[in-house]
Every structure is written in C-alpha cells, then in structure tokens.
VEXKOL-160168 format. One record per atom (N, C-alpha, C): x, y, z; atom name. Coordinates in steps of 0.1 Angstrom, whole numbers. Each point is the difference from the previous one (the first is absolute). Layout:
BEGIN
r c1:X c2:Y c3:Z a:CA
...
This chain:
BEGIN
r c1:6 c2:-13 c3:1 a:N
r c1:-9 c2:10 c3:0 a:CA
r c1:11 c2:14 c3:3 a:C
r c1:-1 c2:12 c3:-13 a:N
r c1:9 c2:13 c3:-1 a:CA
r c1:-10 c2:4 c3:7 a:C
r c1:7 c2:15 c3:10 a:N
r c1:7 c2:3 c3:5 a:CA
r c1:-4 c2:15 c3:-11 a:C
r c1:-19 c2:12 c3:3 a:N
r c1:2 c2:10 c3:-8 a:CA
r c1:11 c2:11 c3:9 a:C
r c1:0 c2:7 c3:-6 a:N
r c1:17 c2:7 c3:-3 a:CA
r c1:-15 c2:21 c3:4 a:C
r c1:-7 c2:-5 c3:5 a:N
r c1:-6 c2:10 c3:7 a:CA
r c1:-5 c2:-1 c3:15 a:C
r c1:5 c2:6 c3:8 a:N
r c1:0 c2:2 c3:11 a:CA
r c1:-19 c2:1 c3:5 a:C
r c1:-1 c2:-8 c3:11 a:N
r c1:-14 c2:-1 c3:4 a:CA
r c1:-6 c2:16 c3:2 a:C
r c1:-11 c2:2 c3:-2 a:N
r c1:-5 c2:17 c3:0 a:CA
r c1:2 c2:1 c3:24 a:C
r c1:0 c2:-11 c3:3 a:N
r c1:-5 c2:5 c3:14 a:CA
r c1:17 c2:8 c3:4 a:C
r c1:11 c2:-10 c3:-4 a:N
r c1:15 c2:1 c3:-5 a:CA
r c1:12 c2:9 c3:0 a:C
r c1:-7 c2:11 c3:-10 a:N
r c1:3 c2:10 c3:-7 a:CA
r c1:3 c2:12 c3:11 a:C
r c1:8 c2:7 c3:-1 a:N
r c1:-1 c2:10 c3:10 a:CA
r c1:-11 c2:13 c3:-2 a:C
r c1:-3 c2:6 c3:11 a:N
r c1:-9 c2:12 c3:-8 a:CA
r c1:13 c2:9 c3:2 a:C
r c1:-7 c2:8 c3:-14 a:N
r c1:-2 c2:7 c3:-4 a:CA
r c1:4 c2:17 c3:10 a:C
r c1:8 c2:3 c3:-2 a:N
r c1:-2 c2:19 c3:11 a:CA
r c1:-12 c2:4 c3:-5 a:C
r c1:1 c2:5 c3:12 a:N
r c1:-13 c2:14 c3:-2 a:CA
r c1:4 c2:12 c3:-6 a:C
r c1:-11 c2:6 c3:-9 a:N
r c1:11 c2:16 c3:-2 a:CA
r c1:3 c2:6 c3:13 a:C
r c1:9 c2:12 c3:6 a:N
r c1:-1 c2:2 c3:7 a:CA
r c1:-11 c2:14 c3:2 a:C
r c1:-7 c2:8 c3:10 a:N
r c1:-10 c2:8 c3:3 a:CA
r c1:7 c2:12 c3:-5 a:C
r c1:-11 c2:7 c3:-7 a:N
r c1:12 c2:19 c3:0 a:CA
r c1:6 c2:2 c3:12 a:C
r c1:11 c2:5 c3:-5 a:N
r c1:9 c2:6 c3:16 a:CA
r c1:-13 c2:14 c3:7 a:C
r c1:-7 c2:5 c3:-6 a:N
r c1:-9 c2:9 c3:5 a:CA
r c1:-11 c2:-13 c3:12 a:C
r c1:-5 c2:-8 c3:-8 a:N
r c1:-5 c2:-9 c3:11 a:CA
r c1:1 c2:-9 c3:10 a:C
r c1:18 c2:10 c3:9 a:N
r c1:8 c2:-17 c3:2 a:CA
r c1:4 c2:13 c3:11 a:C
r c1:2 c2:14 c3:4 a:N
r c1:3 c2:11 c3:6 a:CA
r c1:-10 c2:1 c3:7 a:C
r c1:5 c2:-1 c3:12 a:N
r c1:-7 c2:12 c3:10 a:CA
r c1:-19 c2:12 c3:-8 a:C
r c1:-8 c2:4 c3:10 a:N
r c1:-7 c2:10 c3:-6 a:CA
r c1:-8 c2:-2 c3:11 a:C
r c1:6 c2:11 c3:14 a:N
r c1:-8 c2:-4 c3:13 a:CA
r c1:-8 c2:12 c3:1 a:C
r c1:-15 c2:0 c3:1 a:N
r c1:-7 c2:10 c3:6 a:CA
r c1:6 c2:16 c3:5 a:C
r c1:-5 c2:11 c3:-7 a:N
r c1:12 c2:10 c3:7 a:CA
r c1:-10 c2:5 c3:15 a:C
r c1:9 c2:2 c3:6 a:N
r c1:-2 c2:2 c3:18 a:CA
r c1:-8 c2:15 c3:-1 a:C
r c1:-5 c2:4 c3:10 a:N
r c1:4 c2:13 c3:1 a:CA
r c1:17 c2:12 c3:2 a:C
r c1:-10 c2:10 c3:-6 a:N
r c1:18 c2:6 c3:-7 a:CA
r c1:8 c2:2 c3:17 a:C
r c1:-6 c2:1 c3:9 a:N
r c1:9 c2:3 c3:8 a:CA
r c1:4 c2:-10 c3:8 a:C
r c1:3 c2:-15 c3:-4 a:N
r c1:1 c2:-7 c3:3 a:CA
r c1:19 c2:-2 c3:-8 a:C
r c1:2 c2:-7 c3:9 a:N
r c1:19 c2:1 c3:-6 a:CA
r c1:1 c2:-7 c3:-12 a:C
r c1:-13 c2:-11 c3:-5 a:N
r c1:11 c2:-8 c3:-3 a:CA
r c1:-13 c2:5 c3:-14 a:C
r c1:-6 c2:13 c3:2 a:N
r c1:-4 c2:4 c3:-17 a:CA
r c1:5 c2:-3 c3:-14 a:C
r c1:11 c2:10 c3:8 a:N
r c1:10 c2:-1 c3:-14 a:CA
r c1:6 c2:-4 c3:-8 a:C
r c1:-2 c2:-14 c3:3 a:N
r c1:13 c2:-11 c3:1 a:CA
r c1:-19 c2:-14 c3:-12 a:C
r c1:-6 c2:2 c3:11 a:N
r c1:-10 c2:-5 c3:-10 a:CA
r c1:-8 c2:4 c3:-10 a:C
r c1:1 c2:17 c3:-4 a:N
r c1:1 c2:2 c3:-11 a:CA
r c1:12 c2:-2 c3:-11 a:C
r c1:3 c2:-1 c3:4 a:N
r c1:20 c2:-4 c3:-11 a:CA
r c1:-3 c2:-14 c3:-4 a:C
r c1:-4 c2:-11 c3:11 a:N
r c1:-2 c2:-10 c3:-5 a:CA
r c1:-14 c2:-2 c3:-7 a:C
r c1:-10 c2:12 c3:1 a:N
r c1:-12 c2:0 c3:-11 a:CA
r c1:8 c2:7 c3:-19 a:C
r c1:6 c2:4 c3:7 a:N
r c1:7 c2:11 c3:-12 a:CA
r c1:5 c2:-9 c3:-9 a:C
r c1:12 c2:-9 c3:5 a:N
r c1:1 c2:-7 c3:-7 a:CA
r c1:1 c2:-12 c3:0 a:C
r c1:-9 c2:-8 c3:2 a:N
r c1:-10 c2:-12 c3:-12 a:CA
r c1:-9 c2:6 c3:-8 a:C
r c1:-7 c2:10 c3:1 a:N
r c1:3 c2:9 c3:-14 a:CA
r c1:6 c2:7 c3:-12 a:C
r c1:13 c2:2 c3:7 a:N
r c1:9 c2:5 c3:-11 a:CA
r c1:-2 c2:-15 c3:-2 a:C
r c1:4 c2:-12 c3:2 a:N
r c1:7 c2:-11 c3:-8 a:CA
r c1:-15 c2:-8 c3:-12 a:C
r c1:-9 c2:2 c3:11 a:N
r c1:-15 c2:3 c3:-11 a:CA
r c1:3 c2:4 c3:-16 a:C
r c1:-1 c2:15 c3:4 a:N
r c1:-2 c2:10 c3:-12 a:CA
r c1:10 c2:-10 c3:-12 a:C
r c1:17 c2:-2 c3:8 a:N
r c1:8 c2:-2 c3:-5 a:CA
r c1:-2 c2:-8 c3:-10 a:C
r c1:-10 c2:-12 c3:9 a:N
r c1:-4 c2:-13 c3:-11 a:CA
r c1:-8 c2:5 c3:-3 a:C
r c1:-10 c2:8 c3:-8 a:N
r c1:-8 c2:0 c3:-6 a:CA
r c1:9 c2:13 c3:-8 a:C
r c1:7 c2:9 c3:0 a:N
r c1:8 c2:8 c3:-18 a:CA
r c1:6 c2:-15 c3:1 a:C
r c1:6 c2:-7 c3:-1 a:N
r c1:9 c2:-19 c3:-1 a:CA
r c1:-9 c2:3 c3:-15 a:C
r c1:-10 c2:-10 c3:10 a:N
r c1:-9 c2:-6 c3:-4 a:CA
r c1:-4 c2:7 c3:-18 a:C
r c1:-5 c2:12 c3:3 a:N
r c1:-5 c2:10 c3:-11 a:CA
r c1:5 c2:-2 c3:-11 a:C
r c1:9 c2:-4 c3:-2 a:N
r c1:14 c2:-1 c3:-6 a:CA
r c1:3 c2:-11 c3:-8 a:C
r c1:-8 c2:-10 c3:6 a:N
r c1:4 c2:-18 c3:-6 a:CA
r c1:-7 c2:-1 c3:-12 a:C
r c1:14 c2:-8 c3:-7 a:N
r c1:1 c2:-4 c3:-15 a:CA
r c1:-11 c2:-10 c3:0 a:C
r c1:-9 c2:-9 c3:12 a:N
r c1:-9 c2:-8 c3:-3 a:CA
r c1:-7 c2:2 c3:16 a:C
r c1:-9 c2:2 c3:-8 a:N
r c1:-15 c2:6 c3:10 a:CA
r c1:-5 c2:16 c3:-1 a:C
r c1:-8 c2:0 c3:14 a:N
r c1:-5 c2:17 c3:0 a:CA
r c1:10 c2:10 c3:-5 a:C
r c1:9 c2:4 c3:-11 a:N
r c1:3 c2:13 c3:-1 a:CA
r c1:-6 c2:10 c3:0 a:C
r c1:-3 c2:11 c3:2 a:N
r c1:-12 c2:7 c3:6 a:CA
r c1:10 c2:14 c3:-16 a:C
r c1:-8 c2:10 c3:2 a:N
r c1:-2 c2:17 c3:-9 a:CA
r c1:15 c2:4 c3:3 a:C
r c1:-7 c2:11 c3:-3 a:N
r c1:14 c2:12 c3:8 a:CA
r c1:-2 c2:8 c3:5 a:C
r c1:-14 c2:2 c3:3 a:N
r c1:-6 c2:6 c3:8 a:CA
r c1:-5 c2:-11 c3:13 a:C
r c1:-2 c2:-6 c3:4 a:N
r c1:4 c2:-8 c3:11 a:CA
r c1:15 c2:-4 c3:4 a:C
r c1:7 c2:-1 c3:-12 a:N
r c1:11 c2:0 c3:2 a:CA
r c1:12 c2:17 c3:12 a:C
r c1:-9 c2:7 c3:0 a:N
r c1:3 c2:15 c3:3 a:CA
r c1:-5 c2:-2 c3:9 a:C
r c1:-14 c2:-1 c3:6 a:N
r c1:-6 c2:-4 c3:11 a:CA
r c1:6 c2:-7 c3:8 a:C
r c1:5 c2:-10 c3:-3 a:N
r c1:3 c2:-10 c3:9 a:CA
r c1:17 c2:5 c3:8 a:C
r c1:11 c2:4 c3:-14 a:N
r c1:15 c2:5 c3:7 a:CA
r c1:-6 c2:11 c3:9 a:C
r c1:-12 c2:12 c3:-6 a:N
r c1:1 c2:8 c3:7 a:CA
r c1:-6 c2:-1 c3:17 a:C
r c1:-7 c2:-13 c3:2 a:N
r c1:-2 c2:-1 c3:15 a:CA
r c1:10 c2:-7 c3:9 a:C
r c1:6 c2:-9 c3:-15 a:N
r c1:7 c2:-1 c3:5 a:CA
r c1:16 c2:6 c3:14 a:C
r c1:4 c2:13 c3:-8 a:N
r c1:4 c2:8 c3:-5 a:CA
r c1:-7 c2:12 c3:13 a:C
r c1:-10 c2:-4 c3:1 a:N
r c1:-6 c2:11 c3:17 a:CA
r c1:5 c2:-10 c3:11 a:C
r c1:-3 c2:-15 c3:-4 a:N
r c1:1 c2:-11 c3:17 a:CA
r c1:13 c2:2 c3:-3 a:C
r c1:11 c2:3 c3:-4 a:N
r c1:8 c2:-6 c3:2 a:CA
r c1:6 c2:15 c3:9 a:C
r c1:-5 c2:11 c3:-4 a:N
r c1:4 c2:11 c3:11 a:CA
r c1:-9 c2:-2 c3:12 a:C
r c1:-5 c2:0 c3:3 a:N
r c1:-8 c2:-2 c3:9 a:CA
r c1:4 c2:-11 c3:7 a:C
r c1:7 c2:-8 c3:-5 a:N
r c1:9 c2:-15 c3:8 a:CA
r c1:9 c2:2 c3:6 a:C
r c1:11 c2:16 c3:-12 a:N
r c1:15 c2:2 c3:11 a:CA
r c1:-4 c2:8 c3:9 a:C
r c1:-17 c2:6 c3:-3 a:N
r c1:5 c2:12 c3:10 a:CA
r c1:-12 c2:-6 c3:15 a:C
r c1:-3 c2:-13 c3:1 a:N
r c1:-8 c2:-10 c3:12 a:CA
r c1:15 c2:-14 c3:8 a:C
r c1:13 c2:7 c3:-15 a:N
r c1:2 c2:-8 c3:7 a:CA
r c1:17 c2:11 c3:13 a:C
r c1:1 c2:16 c3:-8 a:N
r c1:-1 c2:4 c3:9 a:CA
r c1:-1 c2:1 c3:13 a:C
r c1:-10 c2:3 c3:-2 a:N
r c1:-16 c2:1 c3:14 a:CA
r c1:4 c2:-12 c3:11 a:C
r c1:5 c2:-12 c3:-14 a:N
r c1:-3 c2:-10 c3:14 a:CA
r c1:18 c2:5 c3:3 a:C
r c1:5 c2:-2 c3:-7 a:N
r c1:19 c2:4 c3:5 a:CA
r c1:3 c2:10 c3:12 a:C
r c1:-11 c2:16 c3:1 a:N
r c1:-3 c2:0 c3:15 a:CA
r c1:0 c2:2 c3:6 a:C
r c1:-11 c2:-7 c3:-2 a:N
r c1:-8 c2:-2 c3:8 a:CA
r c1:8 c2:-13 c3:17 a:C
r c1:11 c2:-9 c3:-17 a:N
r c1:3 c2:-8 c3:13 a:CA
r c1:-2 c2:-19 c3:-6 a:C
r c1:-4 c2:2 c3:-7 a:N
r c1:-10 c2:-10 c3:0 a:CA
r c1:8 c2:-14 c3:-15 a:C
r c1:11 c2:10 c3:-7 a:N
r c1:3 c2:-2 c3:-10 a:CA
r c1:5 c2:-23 c3:8 a:C
r c1:6 c2:-4 c3:0 a:N
r c1:8 c2:-6 c3:11 a:CA
r c1:-18 c2:-14 c3:-11 a:C
r c1:-16 c2:6 c3:1 a:N
r c1:-5 c2:-9 c3:3 a:CA
r c1:-7 c2:2 c3:-18 a:C
r c1:5 c2:5 c3:0 a:N
r c1:-7 c2:6 c3:-19 a:CA
r c1:13 c2:-15 c3:-13 a:C
r c1:-11 c2:-10 c3:1 a:N
r c1:5 c2:-9 c3:-10 a:CA
r c1:-6 c2:-9 c3:1 a:C
r c1:-6 c2:2 c3:-14 a:N
r c1:-15 c2:-12 c3:-2 a:CA
r c1:2 c2:-4 c3:-1 a:C
r c1:2 c2:-10 c3:10 a:N
r c1:-4 c2:-21 c3:8 a:CA
r c1:-2 c2:9 c3:13 a:C
r c1:2 c2:14 c3:11 a:N
r c1:-1 c2:-1 c3:3 a:CA
r c1:-11 c2:-5 c3:15 a:C
r c1:6 c2:-3 c3:10 a:N
r c1:-13 c2:-8 c3:6 a:CA
r c1:-5 c2:8 c3:16 a:C
r c1:6 c2:12 c3:-3 a:N
r c1:-7 c2:9 c3:12 a:CA
r c1:-10 c2:4 c3:5 a:C
r c1:-10 c2:-4 c3:-16 a:N
r c1:-15 c2:7 c3:-1 a:CA
r c1:-6 c2:-11 c3:9 a:C
r c1:5 c2:-10 c3:0 a:N
r c1:-6 c2:-17 c3:0 a:CA
r c1:-5 c2:-1 c3:18 a:C
r c1:6 c2:5 c3:6 a:N
r c1:1 c2:-2 c3:17 a:CA
r c1:-11 c2:4 c3:0 a:C
r c1:-7 c2:16 c3:-8 a:N
r c1:-11 c2:5 c3:8 a:CA
r c1:-8 c2:-10 c3:-7 a:C
r c1:-1 c2:-5 c3:2 a:N
r c1:-14 c2:-2 c3:-17 a:CA
r c1:-8 c2:-16 c3:12 a:C
r c1:-9 c2:0 c3:5 a:N
r c1:-11 c2:-12 c3:9 a:CA
r c1:4 c2:-11 c3:-6 a:C
r c1:8 c2:-11 c3:5 a:N
r c1:2 c2:-14 c3:-5 a:CA
r c1:-12 c2:-7 c3:6 a:C
C-alpha cells in the first residue's frame, strides 16, 4: 500500500493569522477630567492611535490593488493626518511637561489598573 504524499489536514500546521492593524492594538483610554494628572497621557495615547489609523488610511488610498481613492479624498486624508500629527506632537509635549512621558508608549498598562476587574 502506497502512502499519500499529501499530509492529513488535521496534521497540517495552521496558517498564522494576519496581525491586527497597529492602531487596533494600541491603548485608547477614556479621557479623565482635565485636572486629572494623567489627562495629557490619555490624550497623547488617543492622538497616537488616531494618527496611526490615518497613516494606514493614507497608505490604502494609494493601493494598486484594492480601493484606491480620488485626489480630493486623498488630499482630505493627508490634511487630516497632518492636523492629527500636529495635535499628537502638542499632546506629547504636554505629557512630557506633566511628567508622564515614562508611560507614553502604545502598549502601556498604566490605565489597566484603573479599570474594574
């Protein structure tokens, strides 16, 4: 009896899943009150995630395969991205001034401890 050259489907290794979009893996905390010490940290992390999402939209608008967009939409996307980058820089500076820069990275767990278990 000759063995089949194809492997049993149950024995095949699983194909790795396509990773999530970067901005979907980033911390996106609720904004605390403006007098809260972590307000600017939360604002910066939100701005960072939104900037990343806009970057991805801009890249997709130029895709040769997929939903390319017209020039007016691309100009609107790039304008929004530029504006959001300016906001992100400003909130990063305020985060630094507030002494919270240590916690300002996309995978921070700073806001996880405040959530009810």
